[in-house]
BAFI-3210 file (N, C-alpha, C; in Angstrom, 3 decimals, decimal comma, padded with zeros to 6 digits):
// residues 270
n [1|2|3|4|5|6|7|8|9|10|11|12|13|14|15|16|17|18|19|20|21|22|23|24|25|26|27|28|29|30|31|32|33|34|35|36|37|38|39|40|41|42|43|44|45|46|47|48|49|50|51|52|53|54|55|56|57|58|59|60|61|62|63|64|65|66|67|68|69|70|71|72|73|74|75|76|77|78|79|80|81|82|83|84|85|86|87|88|89|90|91|92|93|94|95|96|97|98|99|100|101|102|103|104|105|106|107|108|109|110|111|112|113|114|115|116|117|118|119|120|121|122|123|124|125|126|127|128|129|130|131|132|133|134|135|136|137|138|139|140|141|142|143|144|145|146|147|148|149|150|151|152|153|154|155|156|157|158|159|160|161|162|163|164|165|166|167|168|169|170|171|172|173|174|175|176|177|178|179|180|181|182|183|184|185|186|187|188|189|190|191|192|193|194|195|196|197|198|199|200|201|202|203|204|205|206|207|208|209|210|211|212|213|214|215|216|217|218|219|220|221|222|223|224|225|226|227|228|229|230|231|232|233|234|235|236|237|238|239|240|241|242|243|244|245|246|247|248|249|250|251|252|253|254|255|256|257|258|259|260|261|262|263|264|265|266|267|268|269|270]
n.u [-026,398|-024,447|-022,688|-020,068|-019,720|-019,734|-017,405|-015,553|-015,804|-014,680|-012,058|-011,041|-011,628|-009,937|-007,403|-006,155|-004,149|-001,334|-001,693|-004,105|-007,403|-010,820|-012,199|-014,433|-017,791|-018,146|-019,668|-022,857|-022,747|-020,285|-016,816|-013,516|-010,169|-006,923|-003,518|-000,387|003,174|005,759|008,744|010,515|013,187|015,475|017,969|018,288|016,588|014,189|014,689|013,340|013,563|013,641|016,059|018,529|019,151|021,060|019,722|021,009|021,181|020,500|017,323|014,696|011,618|009,602|006,612|003,497|000,472|-003,014|-005,943|-009,396|-012,399|-015,797|-018,816|-021,792|-024,180|-025,283|-024,266|-022,731|-019,726|-017,616|-014,510|-011,590|-008,345|-005,419|-002,143|000,957|004,031|007,580|010,156|013,364|016,327|019,504|020,690|018,297|015,070|011,650|008,475|005,103|001,500|000,256|-001,720|-005,190|-007,206|-010,309|-012,823|-015,349|-017,175|-019,349|-021,371|-022,336|-023,202|-023,308|-022,198|-022,161|-019,425|-018,175|-017,706|-018,723|-017,971|-018,186|-015,877|-015,111|-012,804|-011,464|-008,835|-007,394|-005,369|-003,461|-002,604|000,135|003,381|004,243|006,625|008,435|011,326|012,574|009,480|006,170|003,871|001,845|000,205|-002,230|-005,716|-007,248|-008,870|-010,333|-011,737|-013,181|-013,401|-013,959|-013,235|-013,773|-013,025|-013,333|-011,785|-011,125|-008,575|-005,909|-005,503|-007,768|-009,497|-009,093|-008,470|-008,966|-008,449|-009,093|-008,388|-009,128|-008,596|-008,964|-007,021|-006,910|-005,514|-005,850|-004,196|-001,416|-000,011|000,338|-002,610|-003,435|-003,584|-004,481|-003,736|-004,383|-003,643|-004,500|-003,806|-004,407|-004,217|-005,237|-002,830|-003,098|-005,329|-004,247|-002,238|-001,800|-001,002|-000,202|-000,064|000,699|000,348|001,116|000,420|001,013|000,225|001,253|-000,767|-000,043|002,079|001,979|001,709|003,999|005,866|005,930|008,734|010,083|012,002|013,518|012,240|011,919|009,536|007,949|007,021|006,211|005,016|004,627|005,322|004,951|005,832|005,133|005,796|004,314|004,632|002,985|002,654|000,362|-000,626|-002,973|-003,985|-006,241|-009,810|-010,402|-008,126|-005,093|-001,611|000,526|003,151|005,022|006,614|007,928|008,855|010,116|009,869|009,743|009,788|009,186|010,435|010,429|011,029|013,420|013,403|012,997|010,025|009,345|007,149|005,106|002,043|-001,089|-004,190|-007,623|-010,841|-013,973]
n.v [-102,744|-103,715|-106,646|-105,824|-103,545|-104,597|-106,058|-104,018|-103,194|-105,430|-105,279|-102,676|-102,299|-104,022|-102,964|-102,190|-101,668|-101,787|-099,463|-097,082|-097,455|-098,671|-097,529|-097,938|-099,036|-102,209|-105,373|-106,176|-107,571|-108,753|-109,433|-108,223|-109,117|-108,145|-108,851|-107,692|-107,575|-105,347|-103,421|-100,557|-098,486|-095,939|-093,533|-090,885|-087,658|-085,429|-082,072|-078,949|-077,242|-078,901|-080,038|-082,690|-084,300|-085,979|-088,692|-089,336|-091,862|-095,261|-095,582|-097,884|-099,390|-102,049|-103,392|-104,890|-105,278|-105,369|-105,430|-104,898|-105,010|-104,353|-104,800|-103,235|-102,587|-101,939|-099,403|-098,599|-099,015|-100,190|-099,994|-101,196|-100,743|-102,133|-101,735|-103,012|-101,992|-102,295|-100,387|-099,061|-097,225|-096,952|-097,857|-097,455|-098,653|-099,311|-100,771|-101,371|-100,778|-099,000|-096,066|-096,807|-097,126|-096,133|-096,269|-095,022|-095,455|-093,958|-094,299|-091,928|-091,664|-093,615|-095,087|-097,542|-097,900|-096,148|-094,620|-092,422|-091,196|-090,310|-090,195|-090,832|-090,737|-091,891|-091,526|-093,179|-092,954|-095,441|-095,522|-095,584|-094,400|-091,014|-090,179|-092,088|-093,205|-094,259|-092,582|-093,922|-092,756|-089,742|-089,584|-088,313|-087,804|-088,021|-086,979|-087,442|-086,230|-086,626|-087,052|-089,652|-090,787|-093,282|-095,580|-097,886|-099,842|-101,524|-103,960|-105,643|-108,021|-108,354|-106,570|-103,145|-100,556|-097,386|-094,758|-091,792|-090,304|-087,872|-085,931|-084,070|-083,968|-083,726|-083,179|-083,199|-080,686|-081,356|-083,062|-080,430|-079,711|-081,544|-081,741|-084,514|-086,645|-089,332|-091,393|-094,097|-096,660|-099,576|-102,885|-105,966|-108,275|-110,866|-113,622|-114,293|-112,504|-109,188|-105,772|-102,860|-099,389|-096,582|-093,253|-091,099|-088,033|-085,801|-082,784|-080,292|-078,069|-075,490|-074,547|-076,051|-076,991|-076,852|-079,781|-082,252|-084,003|-084,733|-086,564|-089,605|-090,624|-090,355|-089,902|-088,381|-085,251|-081,795|-080,512|-081,692|-082,614|-084,831|-086,879|-089,940|-092,948|-095,983|-099,422|-102,344|-105,871|-108,238|-111,529|-113,881|-116,511|-118,066|-117,676|-116,299|-115,598|-113,792|-113,092|-110,441|-108,401|-105,489|-102,299|-099,121|-095,674|-092,604|-089,572|-086,889|-084,337|-082,493|-082,087|-084,926|-088,456|-090,210|-093,024|-096,532|-098,598|-101,909|-104,646|-107,525|-109,070|-110,636|-111,034|-111,461|-112,392|-112,770]
n.w [-041,393|-044,241|-045,573|-046,302|-044,752|-042,157|-042,365|-042,424|-039,771|-038,479|-039,429|-038,718|-035,997|-034,819|-034,174|-031,742|-028,755|-029,900|-031,197|-032,162|-030,841|-031,091|-033,502|-035,033|-034,195|-032,570|-033,483|-032,049|-028,808|-029,218|-028,546|-028,214|-027,526|-026,578|-026,103|-025,228|-025,375|-024,885|-025,621|-024,852|-025,659|-024,730|-025,015|-025,432|-025,526|-027,019|-026,458|-025,093|-027,259|-029,408|-029,939|-029,531|-026,479|-023,929|-021,949|-019,638|-018,784|-019,796|-020,563|-020,107|-020,884|-020,138|-020,992|-020,223|-021,692|-021,445|-023,250|-023,656|-025,501|-026,080|-027,846|-027,255|-028,486|-031,881|-032,217|-030,059|-028,276|-025,730|-023,883|-022,086|-020,732|-019,399|-018,089|-017,207|-015,974|-016,190|-015,295|-015,948|-015,316|-015,526|-012,397|-011,173|-010,588|-011,240|-010,676|-011,639|-011,944|-014,642|-015,580|-015,721|-018,575|-019,718|-022,157|-024,431|-027,365|-029,660|-032,401|-034,801|-037,456|-040,507|-043,604|-046,275|-046,404|-044,658|-041,395|-038,827|-035,695|-032,155|-029,401|-026,028|-023,329|-020,244|-017,895|-015,288|-012,514|-010,733|-008,119|-007,841|-006,768|-007,114|-006,336|-006,919|-008,749|-011,751|-012,376|-012,861|-014,017|-014,374|-012,206|-012,022|-012,605|-015,856|-018,947|-022,185|-025,207|-028,410|-032,036|-034,507|-037,720|-040,086|-042,751|-045,581|-048,221|-051,362|-051,800|-053,633|-052,262|-050,742|-048,523|-047,435|-044,972|-043,309|-040,913|-038,999|-036,027|-033,777|-030,920|-027,823|-024,959|-021,433|-018,161|-014,550|-012,844|-013,947|-016,829|-019,417|-021,414|-024,455|-028,034|-029,708|-032,335|-034,481|-037,128|-039,255|-041,618|-043,471|-044,944|-046,558|-047,557|-048,367|-047,570|-045,165|-044,296|-043,158|-043,556|-041,709|-041,195|-039,122|-037,887|-035,278|-033,700|-031,239|-029,792|-027,627|-025,702|-024,445|-021,605|-019,282|-015,787|-012,964|-012,596|-010,213|-009,077|-011,645|-012,606|-013,995|-016,222|-019,626|-020,890|-019,323|-018,787|-017,944|-020,119|-023,357|-026,772|-029,544|-032,381|-033,904|-035,743|-036,769|-037,634|-038,532|-038,652|-039,321|-038,755|-039,487|-037,575|-037,372|-037,892|-035,599|-034,176|-034,090|-034,683|-034,014|-034,979|-034,202|-034,702|-033,731|-034,179|-032,913|-034,481|-034,169|-031,673|-028,612|-025,552|-025,108|-025,094|-027,155|-029,178|-030,133|-030,064|-029,712|-030,295|-029,559|-030,187|-029,291|-030,820|-030,343|-031,339|-029,899]
ca.u [-025,144|-024,274|-021,536|-018,812|-019,610|-019,323|-015,998|-014,810|-015,781|-013,719|-010,705|-010,579|-011,737|-008,871|-006,110|-005,827|-002,931|-000,149|-001,997|-005,392|-008,454|-012,202|-012,462|-015,829|-018,419|-018,128|-020,983|-023,510|-022,393|-018,996|-015,725|-012,146|-009,134|-005,563|-002,457|000,839|004,441|006,513|009,981|010,885|014,547|015,773|019,168|018,228|015,254|014,075|014,519|012,276|013,745|013,682|017,393|018,726|019,907|021,171|018,902|021,858|021,227|019,720|015,984|013,985|010,287|008,981|005,196|002,508|-000,785|-004,230|-006,991|-010,665|-013,369|-017,069|-019,905|-023,028|-025,197|-024,677|-023,713|-021,954|-018,672|-016,813|-013,221|-010,757|-006,957|-004,525|-000,739|001,904|005,334|008,866|010,971|014,725|017,212|020,685|020,401|016,961|014,062|010,292|007,470|003,760|000,397|000,080|-003,104|-006,224|-007,902|-011,686|-013,273|-016,673|-017,342|-020,746|-021,482|-023,364|-023,745|-022,452|-022,616|-021,657|-017,960|-017,620|-018,310|-018,374|-018,314|-017,459|-015,265|-014,691|-011,880|-011,051|-007,581|-007,431|-004,131|-003,700|-002,054|001,591|003,995|004,874|007,960|009,317|012,217|011,699|008,061|005,382|002,966|001,647|-000,540|-003,347|-006,801|-007,313|-010,006|-010,155|-012,956|-012,898|-014,157|-013,268|-013,788|-013,149|-013,542|-012,749|-011,573|-010,736|-007,165|-005,728|-005,562|-009,029|-010,008|-008,245|-009,194|-008,255|-009,176|-008,500|-008,885|-008,665|-009,193|-008,275|-006,823|-006,488|-005,328|-005,914|-002,900|-000,394|000,712|-000,474|-003,538|-002,857|-004,356|-003,938|-004,208|-003,893|-004,086|-004,187|-004,178|-003,976|-004,877|-004,900|-001,948|-003,863|-006,260|-003,519|-001,334|-002,293|-000,025|-000,840|000,805|000,040|001,061|000,571|000,943|000,481|000,683|000,952|-001,557|000,356|003,349|001,762|002,112|005,227|005,736|006,623|009,597|010,127|012,665|014,350|011,437|011,910|008,173|007,235|007,366|005,020|004,425|005,402|004,748|005,708|005,343|005,623|005,337|004,176|004,459|002,470|002,446|-000,627|-000,761|-004,160|-003,835|-007,548|-010,794|-010,575|-006,856|-004,010|-000,347|000,882|004,424|005,012|007,736|007,615|009,981|009,777|010,557|009,625|009,413|009,567|010,364|009,936|012,085|013,698|013,750|012,019|009,224|009,079|006,107|004,427|000,680|-002,113|-005,514|-008,639|-012,254|-014,817]
ca.v [-102,684|-104,846|-107,505|-105,100|-102,643|-105,382|-106,401|-102,842|-103,275|-106,453|-104,834|-101,475|-102,420|-104,902|-102,283|-101,537|-102,062|-101,186|-098,143|-096,539|-098,448|-098,224|-096,581|-098,171|-099,912|-103,649|-106,002|-106,347|-108,728|-109,338|-108,976|-108,310|-109,126|-107,986|-108,977|-107,224|-107,399|-104,347|-102,915|-099,220|-098,125|-094,541|-092,945|-089,455|-087,094|-084,114|-081,062|-077,969|-076,598|-079,916|-080,621|-083,962|-084,248|-087,317|-088,981|-089,555|-093,306|-095,990|-095,830|-098,984|-099,725|-103,298|-103,242|-105,918|-104,536|-106,144|-104,562|-105,581|-104,147|-105,078|-104,115|-103,345|-102,632|-101,625|-098,047|-098,296|-099,952|-099,780|-100,686|-100,958|-101,126|-102,200|-101,850|-103,187|-101,539|-102,447|-099,272|-099,016|-096,196|-097,244|-098,710|-097,127|-099,568|-099,167|-101,675|-101,050|-100,665|-097,675|-095,574|-097,580|-096,324|-096,532|-095,490|-095,311|-094,982|-093,923|-093,970|-090,946|-091,996|-094,490|-095,563|-098,902|-097,969|-095,127|-094,468|-091,201|-091,454|-089,582|-091,088|-090,229|-091,608|-091,494|-092,116|-093,227|-093,450|-096,670|-095,448|-095,634|-093,242|-090,058|-089,967|-093,140|-092,767|-093,466|-092,614|-094,651|-091,846|-088,425|-089,692|-087,370|-088,229|-087,330|-087,284|-087,062|-086,287|-086,312|-087,720|-090,669|-091,076|-094,507|-096,041|-099,105|-099,866|-102,835|-104,175|-106,879|-109,188|-108,417|-105,252|-102,256|-099,644|-096,203|-094,030|-090,582|-090,141|-086,583|-085,633|-083,184|-084,629|-082,867|-083,788|-082,282|-080,170|-081,456|-082,127|-079,524|-080,358|-081,908|-082,136|-085,834|-087,080|-090,665|-091,859|-095,503|-097,243|-100,965|-103,673|-107,376|-108,767|-112,052|-113,998|-114,534|-111,424|-107,821|-104,746|-101,683|-098,269|-095,610|-092,036|-090,417|-086,688|-085,186|-081,400|-079,646|-076,846|-074,708|-074,892|-076,990|-076,594|-077,469|-081,213|-082,748|-085,147|-085,071|-087,858|-090,180|-091,153|-089,344|-089,713|-087,634|-083,833|-080,964|-080,214|-082,382|-082,909|-085,896|-087,530|-091,310|-093,784|-097,387|-100,411|-103,580|-107,049|-109,118|-112,859|-114,536|-117,939|-118,564|-116,590|-115,611|-115,354|-113,244|-112,711|-109,153|-107,809|-104,061|-101,462|-097,706|-094,761|-091,207|-088,767|-085,469|-084,170|-081,417|-082,685|-086,300|-089,434|-090,726|-094,433|-097,439|-099,530|-103,152|-105,349|-108,693|-109,063|-111,609|-110,447|-112,514|-112,029|-113,765]
ca.w [-042,137|-045,124|-045,298|-046,405|-043,619|-040,995|-042,562|-041,961|-038,310|-038,080|-039,753|-038,034|-034,546|-034,355|-034,202|-030,488|-028,067|-030,510|-031,724|-031,801|-030,657|-031,191|-034,577|-035,409|-033,204|-032,791|-033,580|-030,754|-027,988|-029,599|-027,686|-028,702|-026,499|-027,074|-025,105|-025,864|-024,674|-025,632|-025,046|-025,311|-025,271|-025,006|-024,405|-025,682|-025,645|-027,644|-025,429|-025,316|-028,559|-030,442|-030,039|-028,839|-025,239|-023,332|-020,777|-018,472|-018,584|-020,794|-020,039|-020,759|-020,366|-020,546|-020,654|-020,549|-021,848|-021,707|-023,784|-023,917|-026,177|-026,201|-028,515|-026,485|-029,531|-033,170|-032,233|-028,857|-027,898|-024,591|-023,779|-020,920|-020,975|-018,248|-018,488|-016,110|-016,465|-015,504|-015,765|-015,421|-015,833|-014,740|-011,245|-010,667|-011,132|-010,720|-011,238|-011,198|-012,891|-015,230|-015,561|-016,398|-019,577|-020,014|-023,312|-024,995|-028,741|-030,101|-033,821|-035,130|-038,772|-041,299|-044,921|-046,482|-046,291|-043,750|-040,072|-038,107|-034,301|-031,123|-028,421|-024,778|-022,614|-018,902|-017,463|-013,835|-011,908|-009,973|-006,776|-007,817|-006,136|-008,026|-005,829|-007,406|-009,818|-012,627|-012,047|-013,852|-014,719|-013,776|-010,966|-012,076|-013,497|-017,133|-019,806|-023,588|-026,023|-029,806|-033,083|-035,305|-039,048|-040,585|-044,025|-046,141|-049,673|-051,885|-052,128|-054,407|-051,388|-050,002|-048,150|-046,659|-044,102|-042,843|-039,872|-038,432|-034,666|-033,266|-029,624|-026,888|-023,676|-020,338|-016,852|-013,420|-012,397|-014,989|-017,708|-020,218|-022,351|-025,754|-029,197|-030,057|-033,648|-034,827|-038,437|-039,529|-042,901|-043,546|-045,968|-046,696|-048,621|-048,754|-046,509|-043,921|-043,918|-043,240|-043,233|-041,125|-040,875|-038,267|-037,510|-034,103|-033,497|-030,028|-029,724|-026,358|-025,757|-023,284|-020,959|-018,196|-014,444|-012,478|-012,387|-009,030|-009,329|-013,070|-012,560|-015,047|-017,321|-020,687|-021,382|-018,297|-018,747|-017,729|-021,419|-024,387|-028,087|-030,198|-033,580|-033,977|-036,845|-036,400|-038,694|-037,950|-039,496|-038,693|-039,346|-038,959|-037,315|-037,807|-037,990|-034,315|-033,499|-034,916|-034,071|-034,592|-034,628|-034,503|-034,305|-033,875|-034,028|-032,656|-035,486|-033,804|-030,284|-027,718|-024,222|-025,269|-025,293|-028,497|-029,148|-030,733|-029,279|-030,428|-029,564|-030,107|-029,634|-029,663|-030,964|-030,372|-031,411|-029,238]
c.u [-025,037|-022,981|-020,234|-018,630|-019,201|-017,876|-015,120|-014,719|-014,714|-012,290|-010,235|-010,635|-010,633|-007,505|-005,852|-004,441|-001,709|-000,430|-003,366|-006,412|-009,805|-012,418|-013,847|-016,448|-018,250|-019,552|-021,544|-023,083|-021,126|-017,897|-014,390|-011,196|-007,772|-004,576|-001,138|002,004|005,283|007,750|010,297|012,269|014,823|017,043|019,205|016,775|015,332|013,831|013,461|012,377|013,789|015,055|017,490|019,600|019,985|020,265|019,730|021,963|020,451|018,370|015,338|012,650|009,826|007,538|004,400|001,150|-001,918|-005,331|-008,229|-011,660|-014,647|-018,112|-021,213|-024,263|-024,512|-024,025|-022,747|-020,983|-017,877|-015,519|-012,528|-009,353|-006,157|-003,098|000,141|003,304|006,475|009,791|012,353|015,493|018,487|020,323|019,005|015,907|012,722|009,375|006,091|002,766|000,239|-001,393|-004,044|-006,975|-009,272|-012,195|-014,649|-016,764|-018,816|-020,798|-022,639|-024,014|-022,780|-023,058|-022,104|-020,159|-017,349|-018,390|-017,826|-018,878|-017,664|-016,938|-014,840|-013,837|-011,586|-009,767|-007,508|-006,111|-004,429|-003,083|-000,553|002,144|004,601|006,252|008,947|010,168|012,876|010,224|007,277|004,511|002,833|000,922|-001,710|-004,438|-006,797|-008,548|-009,714|-011,493|-012,601|-013,785|-013,296|-013,997|-013,037|-013,805|-012,828|-012,607|-011,120|-009,245|-007,043|-005,847|-006,851|-009,572|-008,958|-009,108|-008,328|-009,091|-008,378|-009,185|-008,287|-009,374|-008,354|-008,232|-006,364|-006,387|-005,609|-004,490|-001,853|-000,508|-000,235|-001,459|-002,854|-003,941|-003,721|-004,579|-003,568|-004,497|-003,623|-004,619|-003,623|-004,725|-004,392|-003,920|-002,565|-004,763|-005,569|-002,791|-001,990|-001,173|-000,743|000,217|000,035|000,957|000,350|001,237|000,241|001,085|000,270|000,194|-001,251|001,617|003,180|002,242|003,397|004,978|006,573|007,433|009,546|010,888|013,342|013,557|011,331|010,548|007,341|007,777|006,094|004,278|005,262|004,590|005,577|005,016|005,960|005,021|005,357|004,040|004,065|002,330|001,525|-000,709|-001,961|-003,894|-005,103|-008,516|-010,891|-009,271|-005,811|-002,784|000,135|002,250|004,427|006,302|007,343|008,863|009,450|010,566|010,490|009,305|009,870|009,360|009,799|011,081|012,189|014,045|012,656|011,222|008,925|008,125|005,640|003,084|-000,113|-003,444|-006,521|-010,028|-013,067|-016,260]
c.v [-103,899|-105,588|-106,724|-104,148|-103,397|-105,846|-105,234|-102,840|-104,262|-106,014|-103,716|-101,623|-103,284|-104,258|-101,547|-101,913|-101,406|-099,790|-097,692|-097,661|-097,816|-097,170|-096,755|-099,073|-101,382|-104,148|-106,218|-107,650|-109,445|-108,682|-109,177|-108,263|-108,992|-108,075|-108,642|-107,181|-106,433|-103,916|-101,572|-098,892|-096,679|-094,116|-091,433|-088,984|-085,783|-083,086|-080,032|-077,274|-077,601|-080,508|-081,914|-083,758|-085,654|-087,475|-089,030|-091,019|-093,946|-096,341|-096,963|-099,209|-101,035|-103,266|-104,465|-105,243|-105,496|-105,178|-105,396|-104,582|-104,953|-104,211|-104,322|-103,309|-102,184|-100,253|-097,758|-099,415|-099,368|-100,571|-100,329|-101,453|-101,044|-102,387|-101,962|-102,912|-101,968|-101,398|-099,351|-097,898|-096,277|-098,199|-098,465|-097,971|-099,304|-100,153|-101,240|-100,941|-099,224|-097,281|-096,518|-096,650|-096,936|-095,662|-095,957|-094,667|-095,061|-093,464|-093,005|-091,228|-092,910|-094,688|-096,988|-098,991|-096,941|-095,090|-093,154|-091,358|-090,422|-090,585|-090,288|-091,237|-091,019|-092,226|-092,027|-093,753|-094,565|-096,672|-095,585|-094,338|-092,309|-089,663|-091,025|-092,613|-093,982|-093,651|-093,248|-093,708|-090,540|-088,490|-088,741|-087,923|-087,408|-087,740|-086,790|-087,184|-085,903|-087,086|-088,678|-090,838|-092,273|-094,938|-097,288|-098,976|-101,268|-102,856|-105,444|-108,137|-109,314|-107,026|-104,461|-101,326|-098,456|-095,549|-092,804|-090,335|-088,853|-086,289|-084,662|-083,874|-083,612|-083,647|-082,746|-081,943|-080,195|-082,828|-081,200|-080,307|-080,607|-082,067|-083,420|-086,308|-088,418|-091,078|-093,273|-095,863|-098,656|-101,711|-105,107|-107,578|-110,022|-112,408|-114,133|-113,309|-110,062|-106,868|-103,483|-100,627|-097,222|-094,419|-091,410|-089,056|-086,083|-083,800|-080,771|-078,345|-076,024|-075,250|-075,911|-076,453|-077,306|-078,935|-081,639|-083,989|-085,579|-086,369|-088,280|-090,735|-090,103|-089,166|-088,874|-086,202|-083,021|-080,626|-080,901|-082,525|-084,017|-086,350|-088,914|-092,019|-095,244|-098,244|-101,729|-104,651|-107,996|-110,424|-113,538|-116,027|-118,670|-117,385|-115,767|-115,235|-114,856|-112,994|-111,454|-108,720|-106,344|-103,403|-100,012|-096,882|-093,355|-090,348|-087,263|-085,382|-082,871|-081,969|-084,107|-087,238|-089,926|-092,204|-095,297|-098,203|-100,740|-103,999|-106,585|-108,797|-110,277|-110,890|-111,573|-111,920|-113,143|-113,580]
c.w [-043,057|-044,794|-045,333|-045,232|-042,356|-041,130|-042,141|-040,446|-037,856|-038,336|-038,844|-036,528|-033,979|-034,465|-032,884|-030,021|-028,675|-031,012|-031,278|-031,663|-030,904|-032,265|-035,181|-034,348|-033,573|-032,964|-032,181|-030,096|-028,451|-028,773|-028,382|-027,519|-027,156|-025,922|-025,784|-024,881|-025,504|-024,859|-025,695|-024,768|-025,644|-024,276|-024,590|-025,649|-026,414|-026,545|-025,842|-026,662|-029,711|-030,676|-029,248|-027,601|-024,646|-022,126|-019,502|-018,100|-019,727|-020,183|-020,827|-020,065|-020,976|-020,074|-021,094|-020,552|-022,180|-022,104|-024,061|-024,466|-026,382|-026,881|-027,770|-027,389|-030,822|-033,212|-031,083|-028,514|-026,738|-024,524|-022,477|-021,236|-019,676|-018,758|-017,247|-016,634|-015,552|-016,103|-015,138|-016,106|-015,000|-013,623|-010,676|-011,371|-010,444|-011,432|-010,766|-012,323|-013,336|-015,164|-016,313|-017,351|-019,869|-021,148|-023,785|-026,371|-029,117|-031,555|-034,061|-036,478|-039,501|-042,682|-045,060|-046,204|-045,347|-042,432|-039,460|-036,673|-033,393|-030,108|-027,205|-024,021|-021,244|-018,546|-015,943|-013,295|-010,921|-008,586|-006,699|-007,226|-007,178|-007,519|-006,276|-008,557|-010,465|-012,268|-013,186|-014,663|-013,980|-012,441|-010,889|-012,993|-014,779|-017,918|-021,217|-024,309|-027,455|-030,756|-033,876|-036,633|-039,611|-041,889|-044,506|-047,655|-050,069|-052,163|-052,972|-053,550|-050,615|-049,760|-047,381|-045,839|-043,767|-041,751|-039,455|-037,088|-034,104|-031,945|-028,820|-025,532|-022,646|-019,047|-015,772|-013,003|-013,502|-015,631|-018,451|-021,083|-023,693|-026,803|-029,719|-031,352|-033,987|-036,166|-038,703|-040,941|-042,964|-044,617|-045,995|-047,843|-049,224|-047,577|-045,151|-043,403|-044,131|-042,819|-042,760|-040,840|-040,087|-038,012|-036,315|-033,963|-032,282|-029,888|-028,406|-026,582|-024,503|-022,642|-019,846|-016,861|-014,044|-012,140|-011,186|-009,397|-010,791|-013,301|-013,844|-016,222|-018,427|-021,358|-020,410|-018,233|-018,501|-019,024|-022,483|-025,669|-028,710|-031,468|-033,663|-035,177|-036,404|-037,657|-038,042|-039,020|-038,747|-039,468|-038,691|-038,806|-037,722|-037,793|-036,716|-033,625|-034,487|-034,050|-034,783|-034,069|-035,022|-034,058|-034,509|-033,664|-033,797|-033,642|-035,198|-032,327|-029,668|-026,312|-024,284|-025,616|-026,729|-028,375|-029,738|-029,681|-030,155|-029,611|-030,313|-029,410|-030,094|-029,703|-031,076|-030,408|-030,807|-029,667]
res [m|n|h|r|s|w|l|l|v|a|l|v|a|a|v|p|v|a|g|v|a|q|t|v|p|r|a|s|n|s|t|f|l|g|l|q|e|s|v|y|d|s|t|q|y|y|n|a|t|g|g|r|s|p|n|g|c|n|f|q|k|n|a|t|t|l|y|a|e|h|g|f|d|q|r|d|t|g|s|v|q|f|e|y|d|h|l|s|c|g|a|s|v|t|n|g|l|y|d|v|q|l|a|w|l|h|e|m|r|h|s|d|t|t|h|l|s|w|k|v|m|a|l|a|p|t|g|y|s|i|g|a|n|p|r|i|g|y|g|r|p|g|a|q|f|g|g|v|y|a|g|s|f|v|t|p|g|g|y|g|f|y|s|i|d|v|g|v|r|g|y|t|s|y|p|a|p|q|l|r|t|f|g|t|i|g|g|d|v|n|k|t|v|q|l|i|g|e|i|e|w|d|q|a|l|g|a|g|r|t|l|v|n|e|g|l|n|p|e|i|f|p|s|f|s|d|g|q|a|f|a|l|l|r|v|r|v|n|a|h|l|s|i|v|g|s|t|s|a|v|f|y|g|r|n|y|g|i|g|p|t|n|a|i|s|l|w|s|d|i]
***
């Protein structure tokens, strides 16, 4: 790969945690670490017909997320993500570790400015109780497989990038399978500041099986669809460390909570 292609790797691979991760392989033996603190607030949800219904309480999720990504060679990158949640809905409170996410990206082909890869992901529940209320997750193993196309372009402040990540996710028992699509575009304003925008669209593929203890978490339904928009501001402290602020909003849904997620992150290349 030439210099510009490796710059694309540095730009696009550094968009995990707040949004999609692993859009191009990392350089061999290089590691990325991301640490994020986020808050999600919701008092309403989109019901099965897309109308707004009250949650019955003010649901809040405070999450601490640790993400690590490592390039094993020029074509293969692996990652792992851990998330610890504090959930509250009125007087009901739950704390615990959310599903661990393991992923592998393999590049099939590339040019100086584009990359085409496949990606596989496994989701492993961590032993939390599905009887807790609000419940942390589905408590069921899951897997996702799909493809990623990424590219770069020149901006007045340096370089920009874009990616499209499409995959199908399924769980054992419930919820229903989903077609998951994630689009990202970003660019340098100057050497220090980078702006990033993202769109996520998850579409349910079926009604899903009966969910045990649906509970008070508006993100937990047997079958759900949602559309979300993300805006990120990245400030480079130095060549290896960035501070990132982000916000997101849910603009579409079926059986999905409505509310913003605000986050602050540290990104580090090792």
